[in-house]
N, C-alpha and C positions, 0 to 999 in steps of 0.2 A: 774181062767180066767185072772187075772192080769199077772200072770207068763207067760201064753201062749201068751199074747199080747206082752210082752217084747221080747220073743223068736222070734215072727214074725217080729217085728221091726228090731231086730238084723240081721235076715236072709236077710231082704230087703236091709239093708244098705250094707251088704257084697256083695249082688248081684249087687247093683249099683256100688260099688267100682270096682268089677271085670269087669263090663261092660265098665266103663270108661278106665280102664287099657287096656282092650282088644282092645278098639277103637284106643288108641294111638299106641299099638303094630301093629294093622292092618294097620294104616296109615304109620308107619315106614316101615313095610314090603312092602307096596305098592310102596314106594319110592325106596326101594332096588331092586325092581324087574327089573329095567332098568339097564342093564350091563354098567359099566364104569361111572356111575353117582355118584358123591359125593356131599353132601350138607353141608352147614355151616350156621351160623347166621350172618346177617348184623349187624355190630357193630357200635359204635360211637367212634370218636377220635378227638382230637384238631388238626385243619387243618389251615394252612396259605397259602396265595398265593405264587406262585413260579415263578420267572423270570428265563428263561433259556437263556444261552449265550454260545458262543464258547470261549474256553480258551487255553492259551499257558503258559507253564512253562518257566520262565525267567532264564537266566544265573545269576550266583552270582554277576557279575559286572553290570554296567549300561546297560539297554537295548538300542537298537539303537535309539528308539524314544527320550530317554532322551539325548543322545549324540547329536542328530540332533537339539533338542530343545535348548541345550546349545549353539551350534554354531549359530542357528538362533537368539537367544537372544543377543549374542555378536555383531553380524552383525547389528541387528536392533538398538541397543544402539549406535553403532558407527555412523550409518546413522542419527539417531536423533540428536546426538551431532553436527555433521557437518551442518545439516539443521538448527539447532537452531543458530549456529554461523552465518550462511548465512542470516537468518532473522534479527538478530541484526545488521548486517552490512548494509543491504538494507533498513531497516525501516527509517533511517534519510535521505536516498537518494531517496526514492520512490517519483515519480512525478517530480523529477528534473533530476539529472544525470542518475539515474537508472529508467527504466520503471516499472510501477506497476506490469506488468505481471511477472517480475522476482521475485518480493516479493511474489506474489501469489503462484508461483511455489515452492518457498522455504518453505512457510507455508504448502503447500500440502505434500511436502516430509517429513516435520517434523511430521505431523499428521499420514502419512502412516507408518513411522518408529515406532512411538509410538504404533500404533495398532499391528504391527508385534511383537514388544517386549512384549505386553500384551498377545498375543496368545502363545508365547513361554513360558511365565511364567505359563500360565494355563496348558500347557502340563507338565511342571515340577511338578506343584502342583498335577496333576492327579497321578503321580508316587511317591508321598510322599515328595515332596520338593527337595531341593538340594542334600541331601545325599542319598535319596532313601530308608531311613529307615535301621534298623539293624535287621537281622534275628536271631532267636534263633536256638538252636541245633535241627536238624531234621525238619527244616522248609524251605519252598520254597515260592517264589513269583509266583503267577499265575495271568496273566492279562486276564480279561474277556471283551468281546466286547458286550456291552449292547445296545440294540436298543434305539434310542433317545426318543421314547414314554415312556420308563420305567425309564429314568434317574432320574426323580423327586422322585421315590419310593426307591431309593438306597441311603443309608447313611453310615456313619462310624459305624463299628461293626455289620453291617448286616450279619447274619449267612449265610454261603455258604458251598456247597459241590462240590468237583471236582472229576470227573470220567475220568481218562486218557484212551485214546483209547488203549494203551498198556496193561492196567489192567482193563478191563470192569467190573470185579466182585468186585473191591475194591473202596471204597469211602473215599476221603480225606477231612476231615472237616477243615473249615477255617472261616475267617471273613474278611469283607471289611476293608481296612486300611484307605482309604480317599474317600470321596464322589466324584463322577465324576464331573469334572470342565469344560469340553469342549466336543464338538461333532466333530468328524472327518467329514469334509465336503464331502470327497470322499466316505466313507462307511456308513455315517449316523449312526454311532455307537459311543459310548463313552467308552474309556478304563477305566476299574475299576481294581485296584490292590487288590489282595486277598492274605492274609497270610495263607498258608495251612500247616497242620501238616503231616509229612511223617515219622512215627515212624520206618518203616521197610527200609527206604532208597531206595524206588523203583523209585521215580521220577528223571528224567534227564532233563537238559535244552533243550528246543525245543520241548518237548512232547506236544501233543495237546489232547484236550478232551472237555467234556461238563461241564458247570458250572450251578448249580442251586442256586439261591439266594432267601431266604425266607423273604418275606416282609409283612407288615401289621400286624394287630392284629389276634391272634388265635381265631378260632370259632369252636364250637362243631358241627360236621357233621357226617352223615352216611357214612361209608366206607365199601368197599368190596374188595376182592382180584381182581387184574386186570384180572385174568383168568376167572372171573365170568361174564365179560362183553363181549358180542358178537355184531356183527353189521349186521343188515338187511339193505343192501345198506349202507346208511350213518347214519342210526338210531341205536344208541346203545340200547341194550336190556339186561335185567337180567331175568333169569328164576327163578320163585318163586314156591315153593312147596305149592299147594293148593288142599285140599280135595283128596289127593291121586294121583294128576297129577301135571305136571309142566307147569305153565302158563307164557308166555313171558310178561314182563312189560317194556314199553318204559321208559327210564331214561335220565336225563341230568347229564353230567359229570362235575366234577370240577378238583381239583388239584390231581395229581398222585405223589406218593412218596413211595419208599421202598416196592414195590409190592402191594400197596394198592391204591385205587382210590376213590375219593370223589363222592358221589351221591347227587347232588343238589336237585333232585326231582325224584319221580317215585316209590320208595319203602321206607318203614319205618324201623327204627331200630328194631331189633328182628325178622324180617322176615327170614324164612328159605329159603336160596337161593342155587342154583346149583353153586358149585365152581369148579367142574371138570366135563367135558362132555357137557358143554353148547353148544359148536359148533355142537356136534352130534344131540342134541335136535333141534337146529335151522335147520340143514339139513333135519331132519325127518319131521319137520313142513312144509317144502316146497314140500314134496312128495304129489302127488294127492291122494285123499281119495280112499280107496279100495272099490270096489263095492261088495255088498253082494248078 
């Protein structure tokens, strides 16, 4: 009897194992029944905030802004010197031979010239000081125009990537040389100089493109391929495989990088998601239900 009981328990365990395996196979088969649909698993990765900006490759010599700043600095220093001399000449005479308004005008001109000189120095500092820095072999300067609301988040050695319009499939790694020191009043942006590596010698002066600056501390977040996200009007969705069908989940998006996008909320790590064919599922979900 004991032997018969062991045989029965063994048979039951095998049957349960087969049932579980068959259930997994049935679920996978159910997912594969929809043509053009591929699934994957929502993973986790270290993610940082990204600041995006417009960038331009500089010529090897000084950029026009540096030349203009040098000229402005020289003119402002000359104005301030003349105004200071005028102030010293008028101070003993003010209220007597010379009217006070002449002294006030000379002081105002000295203050205006000093402010102009300071602005020019900040422009020069934004491009790395007087000499503009020295480039290594296969390196270029790229100047990014950062919005003023992001200026405080950018510092020296901030990691950067430049994608030239002429080479959309290639990313040029780099880092910020000097933290932004002033904001252009006309554009409300701050120029940020980035030293980028160009191992293949593709970049040319004057080329334009997009710059991504990675700022802040890294955080562990759920990420999915960008193709997994579709939009129902303005609401981003990700389709999740659940009980043999695909259910749309509303999600909140974070940082996008290298074909992956951060999911701030809406799905958990390990969820099986649709990575190819989500747009088709969304279109199908909008069709009216068939009448039986």
